C-alpha positions in Angstrom: 0.0 0.0 0.0 1.4 3.4 -1.0 0.8 6.3 1.4 2.0 9.8 0.7 3.9 11.7 3.4 2.4 14.8 5.0 4.6 16.9 2.7 3.3 15.1 -0.4 -0.2 15.6 0.9 0.4 19.4 1.3 1.9 19.5 -2.2 -1.1 17.8 -3.6 -3.5 20.1 -1.8 -1.6 23.1 -3.2 -1.7 21.6 -6.7 -5.5 21.3 -6.4 -5.7 25.0 -5.3 -7.8 24.1 -2.3 -9.5 27.1 -0.7 -7.7 28.3 2.5 -10.7 27.5 4.8 -10.9 24.0 3.4 -7.2 23.5 4.0 -7.7 24.7 7.6 -10.6 22.3 8.0 -8.6 19.4 6.6 -5.6 20.0 8.9 -7.8 20.2 12.0 -9.7 17.0 10.9 -6.3 15.3 10.7 -5.3 16.5 14.1 -8.5 15.1 15.6 -8.1 11.8 13.8 -4.5 11.4 14.9 -5.4 12.2 18.5 -7.9 9.3 18.4 -5.4 7.0 16.7 -2.8 7.7 19.4 -5.3 7.2 22.2 -6.9 4.1 20.7 -3.5 2.5 20.0 -2.5 3.0 23.6 -5.5 0.7 24.5 -4.4 -2.0 22.2 -6.2 -1.1 19.0 -4.2 -1.7 15.8 -4.4 1.3 13.5 -2.3 2.6 10.6 -1.4 6.1 11.7 0.1 7.1 8.3 -3.0 5.9 6.5 -5.2 8.0 8.8 -3.0 11.1 8.4 -3.0 11.0 4.6 -6.7 10.2 4.3 -7.7 13.0 6.8 -5.6 15.6 5.0 -6.9 14.6 1.6 -10.6 13.9 2.4 -11.7 17.1 0.8 -9.2 17.1 -2.1 -11.8 17.8 -4.8 -14.2 19.9 -2.7 -13.0 23.3 -4.0 -13.4 22.1 -7.5 -16.9 20.7 -6.7 -18.3 24.3 -6.1 -17.9 24.9 -9.8 -18.6 21.5 -11.2 -21.3 20.2 -8.9 -19.5 16.9 -8.5 -19.9 14.7 -5.4 -16.5 15.4 -3.9 -16.3 12.2 -1.8 -16.7 10.2 -5.0 -14.4 12.2 -7.2 -11.8 12.5 -4.4 -11.7 8.7 -4.3 -11.4 8.5 -8.1 -8.6 11.1 -8.2 -6.6 9.4 -5.4 -7.1 6.0 -7.0 -5.8 7.3 -10.3 -2.7 8.7 -8.5 -2.0 5.2 -7.1 -3.6 5.6 -3.6 -6.7 3.4 -3.8 -6.8 2.6 -0.1 -6.8 6.3 0.8 -9.4 6.9 -2.0 -11.7 4.4 -0.4 -11.5 6.1 3.0 -12.1 9.5 1.3 -15.2 8.0 -0.5 -16.6 7.1 2.9 -15.8 10.3 4.8 -19.4 11.5 4.5 -21.3 8.2 4.8 -19.8 4.8 5.6 -20.6 1.8 3.5 -21.4 -0.1 6.6 -21.6 0.9 10.3 -19.8 -1.1 12.9 -18.9 -4.2 10.7 -16.5 -5.5 13.5 -15.7 -4.9 17.1 -12.5 -3.0 16.2 -12.5 0.7 15.3 -11.2 1.2 11.7 -9.2 3.9 10.0 -12.3 4.7 7.9 -14.5 5.3 10.9 -11.9 7.5 12.6 -11.6 9.8 9.5 -15.4 9.9 9.1 -15.9 10.8 12.8 -13.1 13.4 12.9 -14.6 15.2 9.9 -17.9 15.5 11.8 -16.2 17.1 14.8 -14.7 20.0 12.8 -16.6 23.0 11.6 -14.4 25.1 9.4 -11.3 25.6 11.7 -12.9 24.8 15.0 -13.5 21.5 16.9 -17.2 21.4 17.9 -19.6 18.8 19.3 -21.5 16.5 17.1 -24.7 18.3 18.0 -23.2 21.7 17.0 -22.0 20.3 13.7 -25.4 18.7 13.0 -27.1 22.0 13.6 -24.9 23.6 11.0 -25.4 20.8 8.5 -29.2 20.9 9.0 -29.3 24.6 8.5 -27.1 24.6 5.4 -28.2 21.5 3.6 -31.6 20.4 5.1 -33.7 22.1 2.5 -36.4 19.4 2.4 -38.0 17.1 4.9 -36.4 14.1 3.2 -32.9 15.5 3.3 -33.4 16.5 7.0 -34.5 13.0 7.9 -31.4 11.5 6.1 -29.1 13.9 8.0 -30.7 13.1 11.3 -30.4 9.3 10.7 -26.7 9.8 9.8 -26.1 11.7 13.0 -27.7 9.0 15.1 -25.1 6.6 13.6 -22.4 9.2 14.3 -23.4 9.4 17.9 -23.3 5.6 18.2 -19.8 5.7 16.6 -18.7 8.4 19.1 -19.7 6.1 22.0 -17.9 3.2 20.3 -14.7 5.2 19.8 -14.5 6.6 23.3 -15.9 3.7 25.4 -12.4 2.5 26.5 -10.6 5.9 26.5 -9.9 7.9 29.6 -11.1 11.1 27.9 -14.5 12.2 26.7 -15.6 13.7 23.4 -15.9 17.2 25.0 -12.1 17.0 25.9 -10.9 16.8 22.4 -10.6 20.5 21.6 -8.7 21.3 24.8 -6.3 18.4 24.3 -5.5 19.4 20.7 -5.1 23.1 21.4 -4.0 25.5 18.7 -0.2 25.3 18.6 0.0 22.2 16.5 -2.7 23.4 14.1 -0.8 26.7 13.7 2.5 24.9 13.0 0.8 22.7 10.4 -0.8 25.6 8.6 2.6 27.4 8.5 4.3 24.2 7.2 1.6 23.9 4.5 2.0 27.6 3.5 5.7 27.2 3.2 5.5 24.0 1.1 2.8 25.5 -1.1 4.9 28.7 -1.7 7.9 26.5 -2.6 5.8 24.3 -4.9 4.4 27.3 -6.8 7.9 28.8 -7.1 9.3 25.6 -8.6 6.4 25.5 -11.1 6.6 29.1 -12.2 
C-alpha cells in the first residue's frame, strides 16, 4: 500500500488549489483523527497512523473544484486518489461523509476515525457532534427528506462516538482542549511554506 507523506499531501493540496478555509478544516480533521489513533493505539487497538493522516488531510481534495462542477466530492476524491496510485486512501475518502457499513466489526477502523473526525470539525474549530449537526441541517436540510437523512446519519455518528470513546480515559468534550491551537498553527505554517515553494518551482 502506497501512502503519501504529510509533505506530499500538502503539495497535492496546493496543486489542487484548495481554498484556505478547506485547508484549515482538513488540517484540523487530521489532528483530531491522529489524537484518536494515538489514544486508541494505547488501549491495544491496531491502526495505521500514516493511512489515517493522509486520508484525513486529503478527504476534501476535490471539494474546492466541486463548487464549480457540482460533482460529489467524496466520489471524485476517491477517483482522483485511486488514479494517483492511492486506492486505499481513496476508499476512505469516498466514505468520509457516509460509511458503506456501520460497525462491521468490534475493532474501530481507520475509515471510521476519519469519518468521525470530519464530523467534529466546523471550518477551523473543533465542535460537538450536535453543533456540527445544527450547522449541516441549516445549510443542507432544504427538504424534509434531506433533513431526515441527516438526522439518521447523525444517530449513527453518535453511536460511533460512543464506540470510539468507550475505553478511552477522555470524553468527546475534551478533544478541543487536548489538541489546542499550537500544532494546528504549526501545520498551517508548514503547508503555506511548502505551497509557496511548490508554486515557485512550477513558475
